[in-house]
C-alpha positions in Angstrom: -25.7 -12.3 -26.6 -26.5 -12.0 -23.1 -27.8 -8.4 -21.6 -27.7 -7.7 -18.3 -28.1 -4.3 -16.1 -24.9 -4.4 -14.9 -21.2 -5.7 -16.0 -18.3 -5.4 -13.7 -14.8 -6.3 -14.4 -12.6 -7.6 -11.6 -13.3 -9.6 -8.5 -11.0 -7.9 -6.3 -12.5 -5.8 -3.5 -13.7 -2.7 -5.1 -15.6 -5.1 -8.1 -17.0 -7.2 -5.8 -18.3 -4.5 -3.7 -19.7 -3.0 -7.1 -21.6 -6.0 -8.3 -23.0 -6.7 -4.2 -24.1 -3.8 -4.0 -26.0 -3.2 -7.5 -27.6 -6.3 -7.4 -29.1 -5.7 -3.9 -30.3 -2.4 -5.6 -32.7 -4.9 -7.9 -30.0 -4.8 -10.6 -29.2 -8.2 -12.9 -25.7 -8.2 -12.5 -22.6 -10.2 -14.2 -18.8 -10.0 -12.5 -16.3 -11.2 -14.8 -12.9 -12.4 -13.1 -10.3 -13.9 -15.5 -8.7 -15.8 -12.3 -9.9 -19.2 -11.2 -11.3 -17.3 -8.0 -11.9 -13.9 -6.9 -10.6 -11.7 -4.3 -6.9 -12.9 -5.0 -5.0 -10.0 -4.1 -7.5 -9.8 -0.9 -5.3 -13.0 0.5 -1.5 -11.0 0.3 -2.6 -7.5 1.8 -1.7 -7.2 5.7 0.8 -10.3 5.4 -2.0 -12.5 5.0 -3.9 -11.2 7.6 -5.9 -7.9 5.4 -5.7 -5.1 7.2 -9.5 -3.9 6.3 -9.5 -0.5 6.9 -8.4 2.8 9.2 -9.8 3.7 12.0 -10.0 7.5 10.9 -13.4 7.8 10.6 -13.5 11.7 10.0 -13.4 11.7 6.1 -11.9 14.8 5.7 -9.2 13.7 7.9 -9.2 10.4 6.3 -8.3 11.7 2.8 -5.6 14.1 4.0 -3.7 11.0 3.9 -4.2 10.6 0.2 -2.4 13.8 -0.5 -3.2 15.6 -3.6 -5.9 14.3 -5.2 -7.5 12.9 -1.5 -10.4 15.1 -1.4 -12.4 13.8 -4.7 -12.8 10.7 -2.4 -14.9 12.5 -0.1 -18.1 11.6 -1.6 -17.2 7.9 -1.6 -16.3 8.0 2.0 -19.3 10.0 3.2 -21.5 7.4 1.1 -19.5 3.8 2.4 -17.2 5.3 5.4 -15.1 3.3 7.9 -17.7 2.9 10.3 -20.1 1.2 7.4 -17.3 -0.6 6.5 -16.7 -2.5 10.4 -20.4 -2.7 10.3 -20.1 -4.6 6.7 -17.9 -7.5 7.8 -19.7 -7.8 11.0 -22.3 -8.6 9.7 -20.6 -10.9 7.6 -19.8 -12.2 10.6 -15.7 -11.0 10.6 -15.3 -8.8 13.4 -12.9 -6.7 13.2 -10.4 -4.6 15.8 -8.1 -1.8 16.0 -4.5 -2.5 16.1 -1.1 -0.5 16.8 -1.5 2.8 14.9 -5.0 2.4 14.1 -4.9 0.1 11.6 -8.0 -2.8 11.6 -7.7 -6.4 10.9 -9.9 -9.6 11.7 -10.6 -9.7 15.0 -10.0 -13.8 15.1 -9.5 -14.6 11.6 -7.2 -14.0 8.3 -7.2 -12.6 5.0 -8.9 -15.9 3.9 -11.6 -14.9 5.8 -12.1 -11.8 4.2 -11.9 -12.7 1.0 -14.9 -15.6 2.1 -16.7 -13.0 3.2 -17.1 -10.6 0.2 -17.4 -13.6 -2.1 -20.3 -14.8 -0.1 -21.8 -11.3 0.0 -21.5 -10.7 -3.6 -23.4 -14.5 -3.9 -26.0 -13.8 -1.8 -27.3 -10.7 -3.3 -27.5 -12.7 -7.0 -24.5 -11.7 -8.9 -23.8 -14.1 -11.5 -19.9 -14.5 -11.2 -17.7 -16.1 -14.2 -14.2 -16.8 -13.4 -11.3 -17.9 -15.6 -13.2 -15.5 -18.4 -11.2 -13.1 -19.7 -12.3 -9.4 -21.4 -10.5 -9.1 -24.3 -11.9 -6.1 -26.0 -14.8 -3.3 -24.8 -17.1 -2.5 -27.9 -17.6 1.3 -28.1 -20.0 3.2 -30.2 -21.1 6.2 -30.2 -19.4 7.0 -26.6 -21.5 4.0 -25.2 -19.8 0.9 -24.5 -22.1 -1.8 -26.7 -20.4 -5.3 -25.5 -17.7 -6.7 -24.2 -15.6 -9.5 -25.8 -14.3 -12.0 -23.3 -13.2 -15.6 -24.0 -16.0 -17.1 -22.8 -18.3 -15.1 -25.7 -20.0 -11.5 -25.6 -22.4 -9.9 -23.2 -23.6 -6.5 -22.9 -25.1 -4.5 -20.6 -26.8 -1.0 -20.0 -23.6 0.1 -17.5 -20.1 -1.6 -17.1 -17.9 -1.2 -14.1 -13.8 -1.6 -14.8 -12.6 -2.6 -11.4 -9.5 -4.5 -13.0 -6.6 -3.2 -10.7 -3.6 -1.5 -10.8 0.0 -3.2 -11.8 1.1 -4.5 -8.4 1.5 -7.8 -7.6 0.9 -8.9 -11.4 0.6 -12.7 -10.2 -3.0 -11.7 -9.2 -3.8 -11.0 -12.5 -3.3 -7.1 -12.0 -1.7 -6.7 -15.4 -3.3 -3.4 -16.3 -5.6 -4.1 -19.0 -8.2 -1.4 -17.6 -5.6 1.5 -18.2 -5.4 -0.1 -22.2 -9.2 0.1 -22.1 -9.7 3.8 -20.8 -7.1 4.8 -22.9 -8.9 3.2 -26.1 -12.0 5.1 -25.0 -10.1 8.4 -25.0 -9.5 8.8 -20.9 -6.6 10.3 -19.6 -4.2 8.0 -17.4 -1.5 9.4 -15.4 1.4 6.9 -15.9 1.3 4.3 -13.5 4.4 3.8 -10.9 5.0 1.1 -7.9 3.8 2.9 -4.3 4.4 1.7 -1.0 7.5 -0.6 -2.2 10.6 -1.5 -0.1 13.9 0.5 -1.1 16.8 -0.9 -2.5 20.2 0.5 -1.0 24.2 0.8 -2.4 25.1 -0.8 1.8 25.4 -4.7 1.3 25.6 -5.4 5.1 21.9 -4.6 4.8 22.0 -8.7 4.0 23.8 -9.8 7.0 20.6 -8.5 9.4 17.8 -8.8 6.9 14.4 -9.1 8.1 15.9 -7.4 11.4 13.4 -5.2 12.9 13.7 -1.8 13.7 11.0 -0.9 16.4 10.3 2.8 17.4 12.9 4.8 15.0 13.2 7.4 12.7 14.4 8.0 9.5 15.1 11.0 7.2 15.4 11.4 3.5 18.2 13.4 2.6 18.7 14.7 -1.1 22.3 16.0 -2.2 22.2 16.5 1.7 19.2 18.2 2.4 16.4 16.8 4.6 13.3 16.8 2.7 10.8 13.9 4.7 11.7 11.8 8.1 8.6 9.6 9.5 8.8 7.5 12.9 7.5 4.1 13.3 9.0 0.1 12.2 10.9 -0.8 9.3 13.0 -3.9 9.0 16.5 -4.3 6.7 16.5 -6.7 3.7 18.8 -8.9 1.8 18.7 -6.0 -0.8 18.1 -2.7 1.3 15.4 -1.9 3.5 11.5 -2.1 3.9 8.6 -2.0 6.5 5.5 0.4 6.9 7.7 4.1 7.5 9.8 3.1 4.1 6.3 2.1 2.1 4.8 5.2 3.1 7.9 7.5 1.8 9.1 5.2 -1.1 7.0 7.7 -3.6 8.7 10.4 -2.7 12.2 8.5 -2.5 11.5 7.5 -6.3 10.6 10.9 -7.2 13.8 12.3 -5.7 16.0 9.5 -7.1 15.2 11.2 -10.3 16.9 15.0 -9.0 20.0 13.5 -7.3 21.7 11.8 -4.5 19.4 10.3 -2.0 20.5 9.2 1.2 18.3 7.8 4.6 19.4 8.9 7.9 18.3 6.2 10.2 17.9 7.5 14.4 18.1 4.3 16.2 17.1 6.3 19.4 15.1 8.6 18.4 13.5 9.1 21.9 17.1 10.8 23.3 18.2 13.4 22.5 22.0 13.7 20.9 23.5 15.4 23.3 22.4 12.9 25.9 22.5 9.7 24.2 26.4 10.6 23.8 26.6 11.1 27.9 25.1 7.5 28.2 27.7 6.4 25.9 30.1 8.0 27.9 28.9 6.6 30.8 28.8 2.9 29.1 32.5 3.0 28.2 33.5 4.0 31.6 31.7 1.7 33.7 33.5 -0.8 31.3 36.4 0.8 31.6 38.7 -2.6 31.4 36.6 -4.6 28.9 37.7 -5.0 25.1 35.5 -2.6 23.1 33.7 -5.5 20.9 32.4 -6.5 23.7 30.5 -3.6 25.4 27.6 -2.8 22.9 25.3 -5.5 24.1 23.4 -3.5 26.4 22.6 -0.7 23.5 22.2 -3.2 20.6 20.8 -6.4 19.4 23.2 -9.1 19.7 22.8 -9.6 15.6 23.7 -6.0 14.4 27.1 -5.7 16.9 29.3 -7.3 14.2 27.7 -4.9 11.6 28.3 -2.0 14.1 32.0 -2.9 14.9 32.9 -2.8 11.3 31.0 0.4 10.2 32.3 2.8 13.4 36.2 1.2 12.7 37.4 0.9 16.1 39.4 -2.0 16.9 37.2 -4.7 18.8 40.1 -5.5 21.0 40.8 -2.0 22.0 39.8 -1.1 25.8 36.8 1.0 26.2 39.2 3.0 28.4 41.1 4.1 25.5 38.4 4.5 23.0 38.5 8.4 21.6 36.6 11.2 21.9 36.7 11.7 17.8 35.5 7.4 17.9 33.1 7.6 19.9 31.5 10.7 17.8 31.5 7.8 15.5 30.0 5.7 17.1 27.5 8.4 18.2 26.9 9.0 14.1 25.8 5.5 13.9 23.2 5.2 16.1 21.0 8.8 15.9 22.6 8.9 11.9 23.4 5.8 10.2 23.6 6.6 6.7 21.7 4.5 4.3 23.2 5.2 0.3 19.7 4.6 -1.9 20.7 3.0 -5.6 16.4 2.3 -6.7 13.0 1.6 -5.4 11.5 -2.0 -5.8 8.9 -2.8 -8.6 5.7 -3.6 -9.8 6.4 -7.2 -7.9 6.7 -6.2 -4.7 4.3 -2.9 -4.8 1.5 -3.1 -2.6 -0.4 -0.7 -4.4 -0.2 1.6 -7.7 0.4 5.3 -8.1 -1.4 6.8 -11.1 -4.6 5.7 -13.2 -7.4 6.8 -14.8 -7.7 10.9 -14.1 -9.7 12.3 -12.0 -10.6 14.9 -14.6 -12.2 12.1 -16.4 -14.4 10.3 -13.7 -17.4 12.3 -12.0 -16.4 11.3 -8.6 -20.0 11.7 -7.3 -20.8 9.0 -8.8 -17.4 7.0 -10.3 -19.2 7.8 -13.9 -16.6 8.3 -16.7 -16.9 11.7 -18.3 -16.5 10.4 -21.8 -18.3 7.2 -21.8 -22.0 7.4 -21.0 -22.3 3.7 -19.6 -19.0 3.0 -18.3 -18.2 3.4 -14.4 -14.7 2.9 -12.8 -13.9 1.8 -8.9 -10.7 0.8 -6.7 -6.8 1.2 -7.4 -7.2 2.0 -11.4 -8.4 5.0 -10.4 -5.9 7.7 -10.1 -6.1 7.7 -5.8 -3.3 5.8 -3.3 -2.8 6.4 0.2 -0.1 5.2 2.7 0.1 2.4 4.8 -2.2 1.3 7.2 -6.1 0.1 5.6 -6.0 3.2 3.7 -6.2 1.9 0.4 -8.7 -0.8 0.9 -11.1 1.7 2.2 -10.6 3.6 -1.1 -12.0 0.3 -2.7 -14.4 -0.5 -0.7 -16.0 3.1 -1.0 -15.5 3.3 -4.5 -16.4 0.0 -5.3 -20.0 1.0 -3.4 -20.7 4.1 -5.0 -19.9 3.0 -8.7 -22.3 -0.4 -7.7 -25.4 2.1 -6.6 -24.7 4.3 -9.4 -24.8 2.2 -12.1 -27.5 -0.2 -10.7 -29.5 3.7 -10.6 -28.6 5.1 -13.9 
């Protein structure tokens, strides 16, 4: 049985970083990946462009985006933060650029360039990589992992890093193996749930305007008639409902609120204009087109594809002359623009999830080193830890940071 200083299980962003930086510290490192290639999930992040990190480089402000558990990430961020990620990729020949909302992407490349860069980094550092190699079991004795049983035989190491990811995008190999191993070793696992997912609606008309881009809109989350959250930004309709950045970021809250009662979303298509002012604009539009049919009057207010849906929802005869539209009818139209009601049926599952919420409890991890508090030579990194942030590069930064910290800690242990 071949022995190593460090074995990393999982060849995603956190695993590749952990392996590469452990090797740079002089450790003899083996990386085991069940897929034919490492970094499969990197290829699908940011719609194939890879949102590498976020421009918020103040660690204390950065962790605020992670909610309840955010402060636990501070040590890892101070060890390897946003500026370190930017410098790393520039050194690897993948310069980055900041785009709208502070999202950082490859300047001229795509996700595949990020994948290639990280794999090359680990390989150049001296990491031995075994792909298409599935870990079947961790052999634990006296709170120490003695060996790993795999489809390529048994391997042992002084320290083991598990970075197998969560349950999102199972086609990339994320099947929750790490959770099962953690539980078997006595770790507490916070129930994994799909996070950053599209939302399914009861409103069938969204299929008619699927992929219709909603820029600079406001969406409010209402539970049993009470507004509990709202976001401003970009969204889009899908065949089954609604998606996009602000929906993804609100999806975990929506999922939780669905367990309590009826959930609706209120879509404000004109958030920059107060309701009273927009009502005056509607009156002006109708007056200027006084003798035209109502069905032809919305071209200056809505994209063409959205007009048929609005005409049905508002319930005004399209052939009715604009001067004949009543105040009650105009108020219905106003409500569609400022509070278009969407009825939520459910949230999408892991196949549509960008990340997993939940995972190995932080109570069982020393977040100063990423070492397990239950097994002496076990470390964790990446998405399988109970940390999850919003869209915008926050979750990949968590992978880079925890992977780095786990790697150097395991190499020095």
